Backbone as numpy.savetxt, mean C-alpha at the origin, in Angstrom:
# Nx Ny Nz CAx CAy CAz Cx Cy Cz
8.27 -2.51 -1.68 7.51 -3.45 -0.89 6.14 -3.60 -1.54
5.78 -4.83 -1.85 4.47 -5.11 -2.44 3.53 -5.56 -1.33
2.31 -5.02 -1.39 1.32 -5.31 -0.36 -0.04 -5.56 -0.99
-0.83 -6.36 -0.29 -2.23 -6.51 -0.62 -3.00 -5.75 0.47
-3.63 -4.67 0.07 -4.34 -3.80 1.01 -5.83 -4.02 0.81
-6.40 -4.84 1.66 -7.83 -5.15 1.59 -8.27 -5.55 0.18
-7.43 -6.37 -0.47 -7.76 -6.88 -1.80 -7.19 -6.10 -2.96
-6.57 -4.95 -2.70 -5.95 -4.16 -3.77 -4.44 -4.31 -3.68
-3.83 -4.64 -4.81 -2.39 -4.82 -4.85 -1.69 -3.49 -5.11
-0.74 -3.17 -4.23 0.02 -1.93 -4.37 1.50 -2.22 -4.18
2.30 -1.26 -4.58 3.73 -1.28 -4.31 4.10 0.05 -3.70
4.81 0.02 -2.59 5.27 1.22 -1.91 6.79 1.23 -1.95
7.35 2.30 -2.48 8.80 2.44 -2.63 9.24 3.72 -1.95
10.26 3.62 -1.10 10.79 4.80 -0.44 12.11 5.18 -1.09
12.13 6.37 -1.69 13.33 6.91 -2.34 13.55 8.32 -1.87
14.77 8.62 -1.52 15.13 9.97 -1.06 14.20 10.42 0.07
13.94 9.52 1.01 13.11 9.78 2.19 11.64 10.07 1.87
11.19 9.78 0.67 9.79 10.00 0.29 9.19 8.68 -0.21
7.95 8.43 0.19 7.23 7.25 -0.28 6.51 7.55 -1.58
6.59 6.62 -2.52 5.77 6.63 -3.73 4.97 5.34 -3.72
3.70 5.45 -4.04 2.81 4.28 -4.00 2.19 4.10 -5.38
2.14 2.85 -5.80 1.60 2.50 -7.11 0.55 1.40 -6.97
-0.52 1.50 -7.76 -1.45 0.39 -7.91 -0.85 -0.58 -8.93
-0.94 -1.86 -8.65 -0.39 -2.88 -9.54 -1.51 -3.57 -10.29
-1.38 -3.63 -11.61 -2.37 -4.31 -12.43 -2.01 -5.77 -12.63
-2.97 -6.57 -13.02 -2.75 -8.00 -13.24 -1.83 -8.27 -14.43
-1.75 -7.33 -15.37 -0.95 -7.52 -16.56 0.48 -7.02 -16.41
0.86 -6.65 -15.19 2.23 -6.19 -14.92 2.42 -4.70 -14.96
1.39 -3.97 -15.30 1.49 -2.51 -15.34 1.23 -1.93 -13.96
1.72 -0.72 -13.75 1.43 -0.04 -12.49 1.16 1.43 -12.77
0.37 2.04 -11.86 0.07 3.47 -12.00 0.18 4.11 -10.63
0.56 5.36 -10.64 0.75 6.10 -9.41 -0.56 6.17 -8.63
-0.49 5.89 -7.34 -1.66 5.94 -6.46 -1.66 7.30 -5.77
-2.19 8.29 -6.42 -2.21 9.65 -5.90 -3.08 9.83 -4.67
-3.94 8.86 -4.41 -4.83 8.96 -3.25 -4.26 8.31 -1.99
-3.08 7.73 -2.10 -2.42 7.12 -0.94 -1.14 7.90 -0.66
-1.17 8.71 0.37 -0.01 9.52 0.75 0.55 8.99 2.07
1.83 8.69 2.06 2.49 8.15 3.25 3.52 9.17 3.72
3.42 9.63 4.96 4.42 10.58 5.47 5.82 9.98 5.45
6.80 10.81 5.24 8.18 10.34 5.13 8.71 9.74 6.42
8.12 10.09 7.56 8.62 9.55 8.83 8.07 8.16 9.15
7.21 7.61 8.30 6.71 6.24 8.49 7.78 5.28 7.99
8.19 4.38 8.85 9.18 3.38 8.47 8.54 2.16 7.85
9.37 1.35 7.22 8.86 0.15 6.56 8.16 -0.78 7.55
8.66 -0.85 8.78 8.06 -1.71 9.79 6.70 -1.21 10.27
6.38 0.06 10.02 5.10 0.65 10.40 4.10 0.70 9.25
4.56 0.37 8.07 3.76 0.60 6.86 2.46 -0.20 6.83
2.49 -1.46 7.20 1.28 -2.29 7.17 0.21 -1.69 8.08
0.58 -1.34 9.29 -0.38 -0.75 10.22 -0.91 0.59 9.75
-0.02 1.42 9.18 -0.43 2.72 8.67 -1.45 2.56 7.54
-1.16 1.66 6.60 -2.08 1.45 5.48 -3.40 0.85 5.94
-3.37 0.00 6.94 -4.61 -0.57 7.49 -5.48 0.55 8.06
-4.87 1.49 8.78 -5.62 2.63 9.32 -6.12 3.54 8.22
-5.26 3.83 7.25 -5.60 4.77 6.19 -6.70 4.25 5.26
-6.63 2.98 4.92 -7.50 2.41 3.89 -8.58 1.48 4.44
-8.91 1.58 5.71 -9.85 0.63 6.32 -11.22 0.60 5.64
-11.57 1.66 4.91 -12.86 1.69 4.22 -12.92 0.65 3.10
-11.76 0.19 2.64 -11.71 -0.81 1.57 -12.01 -2.21 2.07
-12.02 -2.43 3.37 -12.18 -3.77 3.94 -13.53 -4.37 3.57
-13.51 -5.64 3.26 -14.70 -6.43 2.96 -14.55 -7.77 3.68
-15.64 -8.51 3.85 -15.53 -9.79 4.56 -14.45 -10.72 3.99
-14.30 -10.75 2.68 -13.30 -11.64 2.09 -11.94 -10.95 1.86
-11.84 -9.67 2.18 -10.58 -8.90 2.09 -10.51 -8.02 3.33
-10.06 -8.62 4.43 -10.14 -7.89 5.70 -8.79 -7.62 6.37
-7.70 -7.61 5.56 -6.41 -7.31 6.16 -5.44 -6.73 5.15
-4.31 -6.29 5.67 -3.20 -5.76 4.86 -2.05 -6.73 5.04
-1.52 -7.22 3.90 -0.49 -8.25 3.94 0.68 -7.86 3.06
1.89 -8.00 3.60 3.10 -7.82 2.82 3.26 -9.05 1.95
3.26 -8.87 0.63 3.36 -10.00 -0.29 4.70 -10.05 -1.02
5.63 -9.25 -0.56 6.96 -9.32 -1.15 7.57 -8.07 -1.49
């Protein structure tokens, strides 16, 4: 699941009941987001709200929400 979290593009993938989160670069590269930990009991339908709570410090006037982008 690709998301825009207050202006930062990430990808969250759940494999074997564990979430892995990656920062997405503009050139197509990605790197592990070690600072974003998602508990395994968080479902995909809860992910946007969880990330909004977790990363709210990133919010800015022109980047004030978390959006599923695909």
